[in-house]
PDB file of N, CA, C and O in Angstrom:
ATOM      1  N   MET A   1      99.312  29.528 -84.350  1.00  0.00           N
ATOM      2  CA  MET A   1      98.063  29.781 -83.644  1.00  0.00           C
ATOM      3  C   MET A   1      98.344  30.553 -82.354  1.00  0.00           C
ATOM      4  O   MET A   1      99.261  30.219 -81.603  1.00  0.00           O
ATOM      5  N   THR A   2      97.560  31.565 -82.115  1.00  0.00           N
ATOM      6  CA  THR A   2      97.709  32.396 -80.935  1.00  0.00           C
ATOM      7  C   THR A   2      96.953  31.779 -79.762  1.00  0.00           C
ATOM      8  O   THR A   2      95.830  31.298 -79.913  1.00  0.00           O
ATOM      9  N   TYR A   3      97.583  31.800 -78.602  1.00  0.00           N
ATOM     10  CA  TYR A   3      96.957  31.292 -77.378  1.00  0.00           C
ATOM     11  C   TYR A   3      95.883  32.268 -76.921  1.00  0.00           C
ATOM     12  O   TYR A   3      96.123  33.475 -76.894  1.00  0.00           O
ATOM     13  N   ALA A   4      94.723  31.779 -76.568  1.00  0.00           N
ATOM     14  CA  ALA A   4      93.635  32.625 -76.062  1.00  0.00           C
ATOM     15  C   ALA A   4      93.726  32.693 -74.543  1.00  0.00           C
ATOM     16  O   ALA A   4      93.287  31.784 -73.839  1.00  0.00           O
ATOM     17  N   TRP A   5      94.299  33.775 -74.057  1.00  0.00           N
ATOM     18  CA  TRP A   5      94.414  33.950 -72.614  1.00  0.00           C
ATOM     19  C   TRP A   5      93.018  34.056 -72.003  1.00  0.00           C
ATOM     20  O   TRP A   5      92.120  34.647 -72.603  1.00  0.00           O
ATOM     21  N   PRO A   6      92.834  33.482 -70.802  1.00  0.00           N
ATOM     22  CA  PRO A   6      91.534  33.630 -70.131  1.00  0.00           C
ATOM     23  C   PRO A   6      91.220  35.116 -69.932  1.00  0.00           C
ATOM     24  O   PRO A   6      92.123  35.910 -69.668  1.00  0.00           O
ATOM     25  N   ASN A   7      89.981  35.483 -70.054  1.00  0.00           N
ATOM     26  CA  ASN A   7      89.569  36.877 -69.952  1.00  0.00           C
ATOM     27  C   ASN A   7      89.272  37.231 -68.491  1.00  0.00           C
ATOM     28  O   ASN A   7      88.130  37.511 -68.128  1.00  0.00           O
ATOM     29  N   LYS A   8      90.310  37.215 -67.671  1.00  0.00           N
ATOM     30  CA  LYS A   8      90.195  37.573 -66.257  1.00  0.00           C
ATOM     31  C   LYS A   8      91.594  37.847 -65.722  1.00  0.00           C
ATOM     32  O   LYS A   8      92.584  37.591 -66.408  1.00  0.00           O
ATOM     33  N   ILE A   9      91.679  38.367 -64.496  1.00  0.00           N
ATOM     34  CA  ILE A   9      92.999  38.634 -63.943  1.00  0.00           C
ATOM     35  C   ILE A   9      93.647  37.325 -63.479  1.00  0.00           C
ATOM     36  O   ILE A   9      92.959  36.343 -63.201  1.00  0.00           O
ATOM     37  N   ILE A  10      94.956  37.329 -63.403  1.00  0.00           N
ATOM     38  CA  ILE A  10      95.703  36.103 -63.117  1.00  0.00           C
ATOM     39  C   ILE A  10      95.287  35.462 -61.793  1.00  0.00           C
ATOM     40  O   ILE A  10      95.236  34.236 -61.694  1.00  0.00           O
ATOM     41  N   HIS A  11      94.992  36.264 -60.786  1.00  0.00           N
ATOM     42  CA  HIS A  11      94.594  35.698 -59.485  1.00  0.00           C
ATOM     43  C   HIS A  11      93.281  34.932 -59.565  1.00  0.00           C
ATOM     44  O   HIS A  11      92.962  34.145 -58.675  1.00  0.00           O
ATOM     45  N   GLU A  12      92.515  35.164 -60.640  1.00  0.00           N
ATOM     46  CA  GLU A  12      91.236  34.463 -60.820  1.00  0.00           C
ATOM     47  C   GLU A  12      91.366  33.218 -61.695  1.00  0.00           C
ATOM     48  O   GLU A  12      90.402  32.466 -61.839  1.00  0.00           O
ATOM     49  N   PHE A  13      92.550  32.986 -62.284  1.00  0.00           N
ATOM     50  CA  PHE A  13      92.759  31.792 -63.110  1.00  0.00           C
ATOM     51  C   PHE A  13      92.589  30.550 -62.253  1.00  0.00           C
ATOM     52  O   PHE A  13      92.955  30.541 -61.078  1.00  0.00           O
ATOM     53  N   THR A  14      92.038  29.515 -62.838  1.00  0.00           N
ATOM     54  CA  THR A  14      92.023  28.217 -62.152  1.00  0.00           C
ATOM     55  C   THR A  14      93.442  27.654 -62.218  1.00  0.00           C
ATOM     56  O   THR A  14      94.276  28.158 -62.971  1.00  0.00           O
ATOM     57  N   ASP A  15      93.711  26.633 -61.447  1.00  0.00           N
ATOM     58  CA  ASP A  15      95.029  25.990 -61.513  1.00  0.00           C
ATOM     59  C   ASP A  15      95.302  25.458 -62.920  1.00  0.00           C
ATOM     60  O   ASP A  15      96.421  25.559 -63.421  1.00  0.00           O
ATOM     61  N   ASP A  16      94.274  24.893 -63.551  1.00  0.00           N
ATOM     62  CA  ASP A  16      94.436  24.375 -64.907  1.00  0.00           C
ATOM     63  C   ASP A  16      94.766  25.487 -65.893  1.00  0.00           C
ATOM     64  O   ASP A  16      95.615  25.308 -66.766  1.00  0.00           O
ATOM     65  N   GLU A  17      94.101  26.642 -65.762  1.00  0.00           N
ATOM     66  CA  GLU A  17      94.387  27.774 -66.648  1.00  0.00           C
ATOM     67  C   GLU A  17      95.804  28.282 -66.449  1.00  0.00           C
ATOM     68  O   GLU A  17      96.488  28.616 -67.416  1.00  0.00           O
ATOM     69  N   LEU A  18      96.247  28.342 -65.197  1.00  0.00           N
ATOM     70  CA  LEU A  18      97.624  28.767 -64.926  1.00  0.00           C
ATOM     71  C   LEU A  18      98.621  27.819 -65.582  1.00  0.00           C
ATOM     72  O   LEU A  18      99.534  28.249 -66.287  1.00  0.00           O
ATOM     73  N   ALA A  19      98.435  26.541 -65.343  1.00  0.00           N
ATOM     74  CA  ALA A  19      99.357  25.545 -65.895  1.00  0.00           C
ATOM     75  C   ALA A  19      99.376  25.610 -67.420  1.00  0.00           C
ATOM     76  O   ALA A  19     100.440  25.539 -68.035  1.00  0.00           O
ATOM     77  N   ASP A  20      98.213  25.743 -68.020  1.00  0.00           N
ATOM     78  CA  ASP A  20      98.104  25.806 -69.470  1.00  0.00           C
ATOM     79  C   ASP A  20      98.789  27.053 -70.019  1.00  0.00           C
ATOM     80  O   ASP A  20      99.524  26.977 -71.004  1.00  0.00           O
ATOM     81  N   ALA A  21      98.553  28.186 -69.391  1.00  0.00           N
ATOM     82  CA  ALA A  21      99.170  29.434 -69.846  1.00  0.00           C
ATOM     83  C   ALA A  21     100.691  29.365 -69.755  1.00  0.00           C
ATOM     84  O   ALA A  21     101.389  29.806 -70.668  1.00  0.00           O
ATOM     85  N   ILE A  22     101.201  28.818 -68.670  1.00  0.00           N
ATOM     86  CA  ILE A  22     102.651  28.695 -68.498  1.00  0.00           C
ATOM     87  C   ILE A  22     103.220  27.748 -69.546  1.00  0.00           C
ATOM     88  O   ILE A  22     104.188  28.075 -70.233  1.00  0.00           O
ATOM     89  N   GLU A  23     102.613  26.582 -69.661  1.00  0.00           N
ATOM     90  CA  GLU A  23     103.107  25.558 -70.583  1.00  0.00           C
ATOM     91  C   GLU A  23     103.112  26.027 -72.044  1.00  0.00           C
ATOM     92  O   GLU A  23     104.089  25.822 -72.765  1.00  0.00           O
ATOM     93  N   ARG A  24     102.036  26.643 -72.460  1.00  0.00           N
ATOM     94  CA  ARG A  24     101.905  27.047 -73.868  1.00  0.00           C
ATOM     95  C   ARG A  24     102.770  28.252 -74.238  1.00  0.00           C
ATOM     96  O   ARG A  24     103.094  28.442 -75.410  1.00  0.00           O
ATOM     97  N   ASN A  25     103.145  29.066 -73.250  1.00  0.00           N
ATOM     98  CA  ASN A  25     103.770  30.341 -73.563  1.00  0.00           C
ATOM     99  C   ASN A  25     105.159  30.550 -72.969  1.00  0.00           C
ATOM    100  O   ASN A  25     105.742  31.619 -73.149  1.00  0.00           O
ATOM    101  N   GLU A  26     105.708  29.553 -72.263  1.00  0.00           N
ATOM    102  CA  GLU A  26     106.980  29.763 -71.586  1.00  0.00           C
ATOM    103  C   GLU A  26     108.139  30.066 -72.527  1.00  0.00           C
ATOM    104  O   GLU A  26     109.122  30.668 -72.094  1.00  0.00           O
ATOM    105  N   ALA A  27     108.064  29.676 -73.789  1.00  0.00           N
ATOM    106  CA  ALA A  27     109.154  29.931 -74.733  1.00  0.00           C
ATOM    107  C   ALA A  27     108.899  31.149 -75.622  1.00  0.00           C
ATOM    108  O   ALA A  27     109.711  31.460 -76.493  1.00  0.00           O
ATOM    109  N   ASP A  28     107.785  31.835 -75.409  1.00  0.00           N
ATOM    110  CA  ASP A  28     107.448  33.002 -76.238  1.00  0.00           C
ATOM    111  C   ASP A  28     108.470  34.114 -76.000  1.00  0.00           C
ATOM    112  O   ASP A  28     108.867  34.364 -74.862  1.00  0.00           O
ATOM    113  N   ARG A  29     108.889  34.770 -77.062  1.00  0.00           N
ATOM    114  CA  ARG A  29     109.896  35.831 -76.961  1.00  0.00           C
ATOM    115  C   ARG A  29     109.301  37.220 -76.760  1.00  0.00           C
ATOM    116  O   ARG A  29     110.029  38.165 -76.459  1.00  0.00           O
ATOM    117  N   ASP A  30     107.993  37.353 -76.921  1.00  0.00           N
ATOM    118  CA  ASP A  30     107.341  38.650 -76.744  1.00  0.00           C
ATOM    119  C   ASP A  30     107.470  39.076 -75.276  1.00  0.00           C
ATOM    120  O   ASP A  30     107.092  38.315 -74.386  1.00  0.00           O
ATOM    121  N   PRO A  31     108.000  40.283 -75.004  1.00  0.00           N
ATOM    122  CA  PRO A  31     108.199  40.706 -73.612  1.00  0.00           C
ATOM    123  C   PRO A  31     106.905  40.808 -72.805  1.00  0.00           C
ATOM    124  O   PRO A  31     106.915  40.568 -71.598  1.00  0.00           O
ATOM    125  N   VAL A  32     105.810  41.154 -73.441  1.00  0.00           N
ATOM    126  CA  VAL A  32     104.531  41.234 -72.732  1.00  0.00           C
ATOM    127  C   VAL A  32     104.083  39.836 -72.320  1.00  0.00           C
ATOM    128  O   VAL A  32     103.643  39.632 -71.188  1.00  0.00           O
ATOM    129  N   ILE A  33     104.192  38.887 -73.222  1.00  0.00           N
ATOM    130  CA  ILE A  33     103.822  37.501 -72.912  1.00  0.00           C
ATOM    131  C   ILE A  33     104.752  36.943 -71.837  1.00  0.00           C
ATOM    132  O   ILE A  33     104.303  36.222 -70.945  1.00  0.00           O
ATOM    133  N   ARG A  34     106.035  37.267 -71.912  1.00  0.00           N
ATOM    134  CA  ARG A  34     107.001  36.800 -70.890  1.00  0.00           C
ATOM    135  C   ARG A  34     106.589  37.308 -69.505  1.00  0.00           C
ATOM    136  O   ARG A  34     106.658  36.568 -68.523  1.00  0.00           O
ATOM    137  N   ASP A  35     106.159  38.573 -69.428  1.00  0.00           N
ATOM    138  CA  ASP A  35     105.707  39.121 -68.150  1.00  0.00           C
ATOM    139  C   ASP A  35     104.467  38.395 -67.647  1.00  0.00           C
ATOM    140  O   ASP A  35     104.356  38.109 -66.455  1.00  0.00           O
ATOM    141  N   LEU A  36     103.535  38.094 -68.547  1.00  0.00           N
ATOM    142  CA  LEU A  36     102.336  37.353 -68.154  1.00  0.00           C
ATOM    143  C   LEU A  36     102.680  35.956 -67.650  1.00  0.00           C
ATOM    144  O   LEU A  36     102.120  35.491 -66.657  1.00  0.00           O
ATOM    145  N   VAL A  37     103.601  35.292 -68.338  1.00  0.00           N
ATOM    146  CA  VAL A  37     104.022  33.952 -67.906  1.00  0.00           C
ATOM    147  C   VAL A  37     104.702  34.036 -66.538  1.00  0.00           C
ATOM    148  O   VAL A  37     104.474  33.186 -65.677  1.00  0.00           O
ATOM    149  N   ARG A  38     105.532  35.053 -66.339  1.00  0.00           N
ATOM    150  CA  ARG A  38     106.212  35.234 -65.055  1.00  0.00           C
ATOM    151  C   ARG A  38     105.174  35.453 -63.947  1.00  0.00           C
ATOM    152  O   ARG A  38     105.304  34.896 -62.857  1.00  0.00           O
ATOM    153  N   ASP A  39     104.146  36.264 -64.225  1.00  0.00           N
ATOM    154  CA  ASP A  39     103.085  36.481 -63.232  1.00  0.00           C
ATOM    155  C   ASP A  39     102.303  35.196 -62.952  1.00  0.00           C
ATOM    156  O   ASP A  39     101.944  34.921 -61.806  1.00  0.00           O
ATOM    157  N   CYS A  40     102.043  34.420 -63.988  1.00  0.00           N
ATOM    158  CA  CYS A  40     101.358  33.130 -63.805  1.00  0.00           C
ATOM    159  C   CYS A  40     102.202  32.192 -62.954  1.00  0.00           C
ATOM    160  O   CYS A  40     101.678  31.495 -62.085  1.00  0.00           O
ATOM    161  N   THR A  41     103.499  32.175 -63.204  1.00  0.00           N
ATOM    162  CA  THR A  41     104.405  31.317 -62.435  1.00  0.00           C
ATOM    163  C   THR A  41     104.420  31.741 -60.970  1.00  0.00           C
ATOM    164  O   THR A  41     104.379  30.896 -60.077  1.00  0.00           O
ATOM    165  N   ARG A  42     104.478  33.033 -60.727  1.00  0.00           N
ATOM    166  CA  ARG A  42     104.455  33.534 -59.343  1.00  0.00           C
ATOM    167  C   ARG A  42     103.163  33.142 -58.628  1.00  0.00           C
ATOM    168  O   ARG A  42     103.184  32.752 -57.461  1.00  0.00           O
ATOM    169  N   GLU A  43     102.041  33.250 -59.338  1.00  0.00           N
ATOM    170  CA  GLU A  43     100.753  32.877 -58.735  1.00  0.00           C
ATOM    171  C   GLU A  43     100.712  31.372 -58.450  1.00  0.00           C
ATOM    172  O   GLU A  43     100.235  30.953 -57.395  1.00  0.00           O
ATOM    173  N   TRP A  44     101.205  30.571 -59.376  1.00  0.00           N
ATOM    174  CA  TRP A  44     101.272  29.117 -59.190  1.00  0.00           C
ATOM    175  C   TRP A  44     102.091  28.781 -57.934  1.00  0.00           C
ATOM    176  O   TRP A  44     101.682  27.956 -57.118  1.00  0.00           O
ATOM    177  N   GLU A  45     103.248  29.432 -57.796  1.00  0.00           N
ATOM    178  CA  GLU A  45     104.121  29.189 -56.641  1.00  0.00           C
ATOM    179  C   GLU A  45     103.471  29.679 -55.350  1.00  0.00           C
ATOM    180  O   GLU A  45     103.568  29.019 -54.315  1.00  0.00           O
ATOM    181  N   ARG A  46     102.806  30.840 -55.407  1.00  0.00           N
ATOM    182  CA  ARG A  46     102.148  31.379 -54.215  1.00  0.00           C
ATOM    183  C   ARG A  46     101.080  30.406 -53.710  1.00  0.00           C
ATOM    184  O   ARG A  46     100.965  30.176 -52.506  1.00  0.00           O
ATOM    185  N   ARG A  47     100.313  29.846 -54.620  1.00  0.00           N
ATOM    186  CA  ARG A  47      99.250  28.915 -54.225  1.00  0.00           C
ATOM    187  C   ARG A  47      99.805  27.655 -53.595  1.00  0.00           C
ATOM    188  O   ARG A  47      99.114  27.004 -52.810  1.00  0.00           O
ATOM    189  N   ARG A  48     100.995  27.307 -53.909  1.00  0.00           N
ATOM    190  CA  ARG A  48     101.613  26.098 -53.353  1.00  0.00           C
ATOM    191  C   ARG A  48     102.535  26.379 -52.178  1.00  0.00           C
ATOM    192  O   ARG A  48     103.196  25.473 -51.671  1.00  0.00           O
ATOM    193  N   GLY A  49     102.579  27.633 -51.743  1.00  0.00           N
ATOM    194  CA  GLY A  49     103.393  27.990 -50.590  1.00  0.00           C
ATOM    195  C   GLY A  49     104.873  28.028 -50.876  1.00  0.00           C
ATOM    196  O   GLY A  49     105.683  28.000 -49.949  1.00  0.00           O
ATOM    197  N   ILE A  50     105.247  28.093 -52.150  1.00  0.00           N
ATOM    198  CA  ILE A  50     106.666  28.118 -52.515  1.00  0.00           C
ATOM    199  C   ILE A  50     107.227  29.517 -52.306  1.00  0.00           C
ATOM    200  O   ILE A  50     108.373  29.671 -51.883  1.00  0.00           O
ATOM    201  N   THR A  51     106.423  30.539 -52.603  1.00  0.00           N
ATOM    202  CA  THR A  51     106.837  31.933 -52.406  1.00  0.00           C
ATOM    203  C   THR A  51     105.704  32.700 -51.756  1.00  0.00           C
ATOM    204  O   THR A  51     104.561  32.245 -51.730  1.00  0.00           O
ATOM    205  N   ALA A  52     106.031  33.856 -51.239  1.00  0.00           N
ATOM    206  CA  ALA A  52     105.017  34.706 -50.583  1.00  0.00           C
ATOM    207  C   ALA A  52     104.231  35.506 -51.587  1.00  0.00           C
ATOM    208  O   ALA A  52     103.343  36.270 -51.208  1.00  0.00           O
TER     209      ALA A  52
END
């Protein structure tokens, strides 16, 4: 089953959408999905003050 990414930019994802996207897709081998997960992770960290 394919994950249905929210139809908005990553900065507009809710915290729940970010967590869900990361959790469901962190092991995906597709390079495009890996980039999306990396961007979601960066946004998650930014919101928590872990990174700039």
